[in-house]
OpenMM code with the backbone's topology and positions (N, CA, C; nanometers):
from openmm import Vec3, app, unit

residues = "UNK UNK UNK UNK UNK UNK UNK UNK UNK UNK UNK UNK UNK UNK UNK UNK UNK UNK UNK UNK UNK UNK UNK UNK UNK UNK UNK UNK UNK UNK UNK UNK UNK UNK UNK UNK UNK UNK UNK UNK UNK UNK UNK UNK UNK UNK UNK UNK UNK UNK UNK UNK UNK UNK UNK UNK UNK UNK UNK UNK UNK UNK UNK UNK UNK UNK UNK UNK".split()
positions = [
    Vec3(2.1482, -2.4781, 11.5791),
    Vec3(2.0287, -2.5275, 11.6567),
    Vec3(2.1244, -2.6037, 11.8130),
    Vec3(2.0285, -2.5197, 11.8766),
    Vec3(2.0434, -2.5159, 12.0085),
    Vec3(1.9233, -2.6519, 12.0541),
    Vec3(2.0000, -2.7493, 12.1716),
    Vec3(1.8811, -2.8835, 12.2405),
    Vec3(1.8691, -2.7928, 12.3804),
    Vec3(1.7437, -2.8298, 12.3959),
    Vec3(1.7028, -2.7746, 12.5479),
    Vec3(1.6159, -2.9142, 12.6132),
    Vec3(1.6120, -2.9238, 12.7444),
    Vec3(1.5330, -3.0386, 12.8007),
    Vec3(1.3621, -2.9705, 12.7890),
    Vec3(1.2686, -3.0537, 12.7797),
    Vec3(1.1010, -2.9967, 12.7736),
    Vec3(1.0944, -3.0863, 12.8836),
    Vec3(1.0588, -3.0535, 13.0775),
    Vec3(0.9641, -3.0789, 13.0922),
    Vec3(0.8293, -3.0626, 13.0980),
    Vec3(0.7795, -3.2018, 13.0981),
    Vec3(0.6113, -3.1434, 13.0588),
    Vec3(0.5414, -3.2654, 13.1761),
    Vec3(0.4110, -3.2410, 13.1813),
    Vec3(0.3372, -3.3133, 13.2548),
    Vec3(0.1369, -3.3310, 13.1889),
    Vec3(0.1079, -3.3690, 13.2785),
    Vec3(-0.0429, -3.3984, 13.1895),
    Vec3(-0.1319, -3.3358, 13.3538),
    Vec3(-0.1952, -3.2059, 13.2756),
    Vec3(-0.2991, -3.1223, 13.4088),
    Vec3(-0.4276, -3.1502, 13.3691),
    Vec3(-0.5038, -3.2565, 13.4085),
    Vec3(-0.6463, -3.2845, 13.3798),
    Vec3(-0.6269, -3.3451, 13.1866),
    Vec3(-0.6695, -3.2388, 13.0646),
    Vec3(-0.6845, -3.2812, 12.9595),
    Vec3(-0.5349, -3.1951, 12.9119),
    Vec3(-0.5019, -3.1621, 12.9109),
    Vec3(-0.3748, -3.0508, 12.8917),
    Vec3(-0.2644, -3.0900, 12.9168),
    Vec3(-0.1394, -3.1105, 12.8396),
    Vec3(0.0285, -3.1036, 12.8304),
    Vec3(0.0693, -2.9919, 12.8650),
    Vec3(0.1337, -3.0003, 12.9835),
    Vec3(0.1769, -2.8454, 13.0275),
    Vec3(0.3349, -2.9037, 13.0712),
    Vec3(0.4264, -2.7479, 12.9991),
    Vec3(0.5653, -2.7920, 12.9962),
    Vec3(0.6389, -2.6736, 12.9995),
    Vec3(0.7620, -2.6718, 13.0898),
    Vec3(0.8881, -2.5963, 13.0782),
    Vec3(1.0071, -2.5993, 13.0290),
    Vec3(1.0970, -2.5309, 12.9395),
    Vec3(1.2184, -2.5386, 12.9237),
    Vec3(1.3031, -2.5707, 13.0409),
    Vec3(1.3414, -2.6443, 13.0794),
    Vec3(1.4584, -2.6477, 13.1823),
    Vec3(1.5802, -2.5726, 13.2074),
    Vec3(1.6183, -2.5282, 13.0996),
    Vec3(1.7420, -2.4121, 13.0697),
    Vec3(1.6749, -2.2988, 13.0650),
    Vec3(1.5800, -2.2565, 13.0202),
    Vec3(1.5343, -2.1313, 12.9989),
    Vec3(1.4525, -2.0831, 13.1375),
    Vec3(1.4444, -1.9830, 13.1990),
    Vec3(1.3743, -1.9894, 13.3372),
    Vec3(1.2614, -1.8782, 13.2109),
    Vec3(1.1141, -1.9220, 13.2768),
    Vec3(0.9971, -1.8634, 13.2168),
    Vec3(0.9602, -1.9081, 13.0961),
    Vec3(1.0281, -1.9948, 13.0403),
    Vec3(0.9234, -2.0477, 12.9283),
    Vec3(0.8680, -2.1744, 12.9620),
    Vec3(0.7336, -2.1256, 12.9399),
    Vec3(0.6063, -2.2430, 12.9829),
    Vec3(0.5195, -2.2644, 12.8634),
    Vec3(0.4361, -2.3377, 12.8432),
    Vec3(0.3369, -2.2976, 12.7343),
    Vec3(0.2449, -2.4542, 12.7765),
    Vec3(0.1224, -2.4791, 12.7019),
    Vec3(0.0646, -2.5883, 12.7113),
    Vec3(0.0044, -2.6237, 12.5928),
    Vec3(-0.0688, -2.7597, 12.5464),
    Vec3(-0.1041, -2.7794, 12.4499),
    Vec3(-0.2040, -2.9268, 12.4539),
    Vec3(-0.3086, -2.8869, 12.3752),
    Vec3(-0.3833, -3.0378, 12.3987),
    Vec3(-0.3270, -3.1619, 12.3430),
    Vec3(-0.2280, -3.1322, 12.3366),
    Vec3(-0.1336, -3.2782, 12.2928),
    Vec3(0.0081, -3.2562, 12.2959),
    Vec3(0.0672, -3.3472, 12.2856),
    Vec3(0.2264, -3.3166, 12.3124),
    Vec3(0.2942, -3.2423, 12.1644),
    Vec3(0.2276, -3.3177, 12.0900),
    Vec3(0.3113, -3.2292, 11.9300),
    Vec3(0.2423, -3.0745, 11.9566),
    Vec3(0.1425, -3.0494, 11.9784),
    Vec3(0.0972, -2.9412, 12.0201),
    Vec3(0.1811, -2.8432, 12.0880),
    Vec3(0.1951, -2.8943, 12.2315),
    Vec3(0.2754, -2.8469, 12.3723),
    Vec3(0.4040, -2.7934, 12.2487),
    Vec3(0.4945, -2.9088, 12.1979),
    Vec3(0.6134, -2.8591, 12.1635),
    Vec3(0.6256, -2.7571, 12.0658),
    Vec3(0.5247, -2.7711, 11.9837),
    Vec3(0.5198, -2.6409, 11.9068),
    Vec3(0.4682, -2.5215, 11.9660),
    Vec3(0.4263, -2.4882, 12.0683),
    Vec3(0.3737, -2.4238, 12.1552),
    Vec3(0.5345, -2.3543, 12.2204),
    Vec3(0.5759, -2.4392, 12.2865),
    Vec3(0.7182, -2.4179, 12.3804),
    Vec3(0.8064, -2.3559, 12.2706),
    Vec3(0.8214, -2.3953, 12.1643),
    Vec3(0.8996, -2.3306, 12.0490),
    Vec3(0.8887, -2.1999, 12.0217),
    Vec3(0.7246, -2.1650, 12.0043),
    Vec3(0.6987, -2.0195, 11.9936),
    Vec3(0.7290, -1.9373, 12.0949),
    Vec3(0.6972, -1.9734, 12.2078),
    Vec3(0.7603, -1.9061, 12.3372),
    Vec3(0.8808, -1.8763, 12.3692),
    Vec3(0.9839, -1.9879, 12.3172),
    Vec3(1.1516, -1.9360, 12.3206),
    Vec3(1.1600, -1.8414, 12.2041),
    Vec3(1.0798, -1.8586, 12.0967),
    Vec3(1.1412, -1.7708, 11.9916),
    Vec3(1.0905, -1.6139, 12.0659),
    Vec3(0.9815, -1.5741, 12.1049),
    Vec3(0.9052, -1.4834, 12.1664),
    Vec3(0.9999, -1.3779, 12.2467),
    Vec3(1.0629, -1.5478, 12.3390),
    Vec3(1.1544, -1.4776, 12.4670),
    Vec3(1.2763, -1.4536, 12.4078),
    Vec3(1.3238, -1.5110, 12.3176),
    Vec3(1.4500, -1.4707, 12.1944),
    Vec3(1.4330, -1.3274, 12.1036),
    Vec3(1.2959, -1.2774, 12.0808),
    Vec3(1.2735, -1.1552, 12.0458),
    Vec3(1.2670, -1.0537, 12.1444),
    Vec3(1.2675, -1.0735, 12.2327),
    Vec3(1.2317, -0.9425, 12.3252),
    Vec3(1.3367, -0.9361, 12.4094),
    Vec3(1.4080, -1.0413, 12.4281),
    Vec3(1.4943, -1.0479, 12.5520),
    Vec3(1.6525, -1.0099, 12.5099),
    Vec3(1.7658, -1.0232, 12.5802),
    Vec3(1.9184, -1.0103, 12.5405),
    Vec3(1.8944, -1.1573, 12.4618),
    Vec3(2.0444, -1.1991, 12.4179),
    Vec3(2.0904, -1.2964, 12.3668),
    Vec3(2.1028, -1.4341, 12.4451),
    Vec3(2.1353, -1.4050, 12.5906),
    Vec3(2.1754, -1.4994, 12.6873),
    Vec3(2.0360, -1.6059, 12.6726),
    Vec3(1.9135, -1.5354, 12.6293),
    Vec3(1.7642, -1.6421, 12.6836),
    Vec3(1.7373, -1.6376, 12.8214),
    Vec3(1.7984, -1.5118, 12.8892),
    Vec3(1.7778, -1.5466, 13.0590),
    Vec3(1.7436, -1.3726, 13.0447),
    Vec3(1.5462, -1.3454, 13.1276),
    Vec3(1.5573, -1.2054, 13.1453),
    Vec3(1.6367, -1.1554, 13.2342),
    Vec3(1.6646, -1.0096, 13.1575),
    Vec3(1.7231, -0.9443, 13.2734),
    Vec3(1.7171, -0.9251, 13.3997),
    Vec3(1.5318, -0.9567, 13.4460),
    Vec3(1.5033, -0.9186, 13.5518),
    Vec3(1.5218, -1.0579, 13.6491),
    Vec3(1.5308, -1.1680, 13.6145),
    Vec3(1.5763, -1.2664, 13.6955),
    Vec3(1.6539, -1.2338, 13.8038),
    Vec3(1.6090, -1.3045, 13.8746),
    Vec3(1.6862, -1.3080, 14.0516),
    Vec3(1.6501, -1.4679, 14.0869),
    Vec3(1.7349, -1.4788, 14.1653),
    Vec3(1.7470, -1.6181, 14.2608),
    Vec3(1.7781, -1.5720, 14.4031),
    Vec3(1.7356, -1.6702, 14.4639),
    Vec3(1.7904, -1.6832, 14.5647),
    Vec3(1.7258, -1.8455, 14.6622),
    Vec3(1.8387, -1.8275, 14.7886),
    Vec3(1.8303, -1.9740, 14.8169),
    Vec3(1.6551, -1.9760, 14.9404),
    Vec3(1.6137, -2.0339, 14.9052),
    Vec3(1.4665, -2.0486, 15.0362),
    Vec3(1.4586, -2.1946, 15.1177),
    Vec3(1.4499, -2.1631, 15.2153),
    Vec3(1.4435, -2.3190, 15.3106),
    Vec3(1.3367, -2.3272, 15.3273),
    Vec3(1.2707, -2.4286, 15.3293),
    Vec3(1.1311, -2.5107, 15.3766),
    Vec3(1.0966, -2.5967, 15.4071),
    Vec3(1.0033, -2.5794, 15.5407),
    Vec3(0.9663, -2.6849, 15.6626),
    Vec3(0.8949, -2.7812, 15.5975),
    Vec3(0.9477, -2.9291, 15.6408),
    Vec3(0.8998, -3.0482, 15.5924),
    Vec3(0.8066, -3.0634, 15.6468),
] * unit.nanometer
topology = app.Topology()
chain = topology.addChain("A")
for resn in residues:
    res = topology.addResidue(resn, chain)
    for name in ("N", "CA", "C"):
        topology.addAtom(name, app.Element.getBySymbol(name[0]), res)
């Protein structure tokens, strides 16, 4: 079993979250428990469709400077 960090927040009546270690795994739920279940489902779907690293092959990263 792997451990991941679920970052979540409230957006009006919904809990919205993402897995910090896996780009692109986001979900939502009406309760925190529902969000946890949905994020696990999203992770499983990604793992079923992508390579075993869990990071989609199309992910790219660049440095972006923003004016403050």
